[in-house]
C-alpha positions, -999 to +999 in steps of 0.1 A: +574-273-366+572-237-356+595-228-385+596-199-409+621-187-435+626-153-419+638-140-386+629-112-362+643-093-333+653-111-301+672-100-270+706-112-261+741-109-277+748-123-311+768-155-311+765-167-347+757-156-382+781-129-394+768-127-429+773-090-439+739-089-456+722-096-423+739-066-405+739-029-409+764-002-399+750+026-378+745+050-407+723+025-426+704+016-395+697+052-386+687+059-422+662+030-423+648+038-389+646+076-393+656+082-357+684+098-337+714+078-325+701+079-289+669+062-300+687+034-317+707+029-286+674+027-266+661+001-290+692-020-284+690-016-246+653-027-247+662-058-267+643-047-298+674-047-320+705-068-316+740-054-321+775-070-324+810-057-328+823-054-364+848-080-374+873-055-387+869-030-358+855-042-324+848-005-315+823-002-343+788-018-339+767-035-364+729-039-361+706-067-370+689-058-403+658-080-397+652-065-363+656-030-378+630-038-405+606-052-379+608-020-359+602+001-390+572-021-399+557-017-365+562+020-367+544+022-400+515+001-387+511+025-358+497+014-324+459+017-330+438-011-316+431-023-351+468-024-360+478-042-328+450-068-333+460-074-369+496-081-359+487-108-334+482-135-359+517-131-376+543-135-348+531-102-334+516-091-301+508-117-274+471-127-274+468-145-241+485-151-208+502-185-201+524-199-173+536-229-193+565-220-216+586-189-218+607-181-249+632-153-244+667-143-255+674-175-275+662-199-247+630-216-237+618-229-204+590-251-191+575-236-160+608-219-152+630-249-160+654-246-189+641-270-215+675-279-230+688-287-195+658-309-188+664-328-220+697-340-207+681-365-183+643-361-180+618-383-197+587-371-216+566-383-187+587-363-162+581-332-183+544-339-187+541-340-150+559-307-148+537-291-175+505-305-160+516-294-125+512-330-112+535-347-086+538-376-110+518-394-137+494-422-127+504-457-137+488-467-171+479-503-177+481-514-214+447-508-231+425-537-239+422-528-276+453-529-298+466-496-312+450-487-345+468-495-377+475-470-404+497-461-433+515-432-415+522-421-380+497-392-386+469-416-395+476-438-365+476-408-341+444-395-355+427-429-353+439-435-317+427-401-305+394-403-324+386-435-306+385-415-273+371-382-285+335-387-273+337-383-234+334-348-221+364-352-200+368-315-192+338-317-168+356-342-146+376-335-116+414-328-115+424-363-106+403-379-133+415-354-159+451-362-151+443-399-155+427-392-189+458-371-199+482-398-190+462-423-210+462-400-240+500-395-238+507-432-236+481-439-263+498-415-287+531-433-283+514-467-286+497-456-318+530-446-334+548-478-321+519-502-328+522-516-293+519-506-257+543-520-231+536-496-202+571-481-204+582-445-210+574-432-245+611-432-257+615-468-248+582-478-264+593-461-297+629-474-295+617-510-292+592-506-320+619-490-342+646-515-332+668-487-319+698-494-297+703-479-262+721-448-274+694-441-300+667-446-273+683-419-252+684-396-282+647-402-288+641-393-251+659-360-256+640-352-288+606-359-271+614-336-242+626-308-266+593-311-286+570-311-255+560-275-258+569-243-276+544-216-264+516-207-288+524-222-322+496-229-347+486-264-334+487-253-298+465-224-305+441-247-322+441-269-291+433-238-269+405-227-292+389-262-290+394-263-252+378-229-248+345-244-262+345-271-236+355-298-261+368-331-246+405-335-241+408-360-269+389-337-292+413-309-283+442-332-293+425-339-326+424-302-333+461-300-327+469-330-348+448-318-377+466-284-376+500-301-373+494-321-405+498-289-427+529-285-449+538-253-432+537-269-397+544-306-390+545-313-428+578-294-430+595-327-422+580-344-452+591-316-474+627-317-461+628-355-465+617-351-501+644-325-507+671-350-494+661-374-521+668-349-549+696-360-572+730-346-563+721-332-529+741-358-509+770-357-534+773-319-535+750-301-510+763-266-518+755-270-555+721-285-549+711-257-524+723-231-549+702-247-577+672-248-555+675-212-545+681-202-582+647-218-590+631-197-563+624-226-540+629-224-503+649-247-481+624-263-456+636-269-420+658-238-418+652-205-400+631-197-369+618-162-363+619-167-325+656-176-326+677-153-349+708-170-336+696-205-342+670-229-327+683-242-294+662-274-298+680-282-331+714-272-317+709-296-288+700-326-310+728-319-335+752-317-306+740-351-293+742-371-325+771-375-349+752-363-380+778-372-405+795-355-435+764-349-456+744-332-429+773-310-418+779-299-455+742-293-459+740-272-428+771-252-438+758-247-473+724-234-463+738-210-437+764-197-461+739-191-489+709-180-468+721-171-434+696-195-418+703-223-394+685-256-389+653-256-368+637-285-349+622-299-382+656-303-397+669-319-365+641-344-364+646-354-400+683-357-393+675-382-365+652-401-387+680-403-414+711-409-392+694-434-368+677-452-396+642-447-382+611-455-401+598-429-426+576-405-407+595-409-374+603-372-375+567-362-375+559-389-349+584-377-325+570-342-327+534-354-323+541-376-294+563-351-276+539-321-283+510-341-269+523-332-234+522-295-242+489-296-260+473-312-229+489-286-206+475-258-228+441-274-229+441-276-191+452-240-187+425-228-211+399-249-192+409-230-160+406-197-179+369-205-187+366-180-216+356-187-252+382-177-277+363-158-302+383-131-322+368-107-347+376-101-383+379-069-403+354-071-431+370-062-465+343-075-488+315-058-508+292-035-489+255-045-487+234-032-515+206-009-505+173-013-523+161+016-544+126+003-547 
């Protein structure tokens, strides 16, 4: 859901991809950077460029090509205020301060707690309480009106949230706001499941999808891993809405609308469609090669924040026997592109292997991310400032009258 086809620099040692095309020897790295050897070493020590020992000689270091190119691009942009501002919207400079999620060195943590470790036993409701800085969530009684019907999980989520979007909940006290938040989280799961039983979200979904106990625990893990991921597109949309004083449900509508795009939550639909292509399950390597030869990307692979692989995807693939087809697909994509699966691919894998309804991958992300969206909306509410960036005008200049 936060995916992209390319990668960027990150701190921490390399533990994975050894594709020669992704690594440079010191001569090539210095030539591209145009710096002295000591400067390259400084970039490595500061975590701007990763290095690893060469396979044929551990005394010789190789350097991450993508990270080198990123440093070169930053150098060419310069550090003027305009250049820094322009870089913020493309995985660049941080634009605001948050205490919710930290992504660093191939790991991510919710308020100081390793998210992958939390996923081993915590429920989404446990993580929501952590993200919202609440001792626990209030008990939620089943709503009087049934969850809305709809053709897709997206349609049902939008309809359920829109029903509640009128009240200006942000002007209420902390206790009332937490109660609203808990209702919204439970309501999102109920909208996807088509029923509300007052139980944790993973149980609600598992019962609706006729999943067994083992699958229910996997759903719990997936929901926790999807709960937040710093400032992706939908979360930023939520914060923009919250900065205007919009109600909490209205903020979630902004997040859902953004999530629906094919470059965000819609990646799962694109990957599912790819899996139906003739020959992919029979010979993944050949199908991937043919797709790349046509100039088409492989959706669901690569994450610029994690050059060594998305830890959310790694956790889910480790928890579920994905089967021969998926293992061959993952190996084929990595061999031919150097990219590993991200959370989108992992969610589609769960939908496929656990025989969940079509759209379950998107639903898991939306339900899980509701916890994070609410946390960011609350944090933005406390900030109290309107998010209002400026644009660099590049159009025609106004015409001056000669009369």
